[in-house]
N, C-alpha and C positions, 0 to 999 in steps of 0.2 A: 504494500500500500504506500502510495507516495505521500509526501508531507502535506500537500494541499488537501488531499482526501481526508487525511487525519485531522487537519484543522477544521474542515467543514463538518466532519463527524462530531468533533468536540463541541462546536458551536450549535449544531443541531441537537445534541444531547441536552444542552442547557435550555435551549428554546422549547424543545418538546416537553421537558419536565414542566415548564411554566405553562405552556398551552394546555396540556392534558389536565393539570391540576386546577387551573383557573378559568379556562375558556370553555371547556366542554361540560355541558350540563346533563349528559346522558346518564340516567340512573343505573344502567347496566355496568357502567365503568366504575370499578371499585378503586381501592387504594393502589395506584400504579407507581412503580419506580422505574425510570428509564436507566438501565444499568450500563448500556453501551450502544454506540451507533457505529456500524461499519459501512463506509461509503466506498463504492467502487472507484477505481483510478480515474475513470472517465466522468465521474460525478453523476452518473445516470440513475443509480440505485442506492438506496440507503436501507440497510437491514437494521431495524431498531429492536434491541433486546430489552424486554421488560420483565419485571417480576411483579406479581400481584398477590396481595395479602388475601387469603381466604382459601376455600375449598376448590375442587375441580370445576364445579358449576360456576362459581364466581369468576374463575379464571377464564372459562369459555365465554361467559357473558361479556366480560371485559374485552376479550378479543373481538367479539361480534360488534360491540359498541365502537371500538376503535376502527374497525373495518368500515363501518357506516360513516364515521367522521373523517375518514382518510382524506377526502377532497378538501374539507375545511382545514384540516391540519396542514396539508400540503400548501394551500394558499397562504395560511398564516406564516409558515416557514419561508415561503417566497417573499412575503412582505418584510420579514425580519432579517433575512440573510440575502444579501445582494449576490445573486447568481444568475447567469444567463438562462439556465434551465434548472428548475427545482427538481431534485432527485425523486424518483418513484419510491414510495415508502412501503416497506414490508415489515410487519410486526411479527416478532417471534418471542416465545418464552425463553428466558435465560435459565437454562437447565443447570448451569454451573452452581447456582445458589443451592438448589435442591441437592445436587451432587455433593457439594461441600457439607451440607447439613447431614446427609446420609453418612459420609465418611466420619464426621465428628461423632455421630451416634455410635457407629461401629467401634471407633477407637475407645470411646467411653465404656462400651460393653466389654471390650477386651481387657481394659484396665480393671474393671469391676470383677471380671472372671478371674483375672490373675491374682487379685487380692484374696478372693475366697479360697483359692487353691493353696495359698501360703499359710492359711490358718489351720 
């Protein structure tokens, strides 16, 4: 990824957090955190990684709400960031957070099991 794409990604991450939390009034959209934005080198696409507080249904509802608001979100990004063409936005769940939590749980379990064997 080139430097320009990285800069645009960082700027988009900041703006998206603001837009999603303040501008979108869709009740389906829960508590969303934009964890990362990966912009392609040609600045045509932006993969937006999100984490959502809640169960699977809340996560799915949030994704549906964001998909419906995609046009609005993209036009807001276009107004805030001066680019010739605003990247196409793709929302994805950031699995790394769940993965990290799972690893932490497993490590705690191993540690607990180790202590019970020592006694």
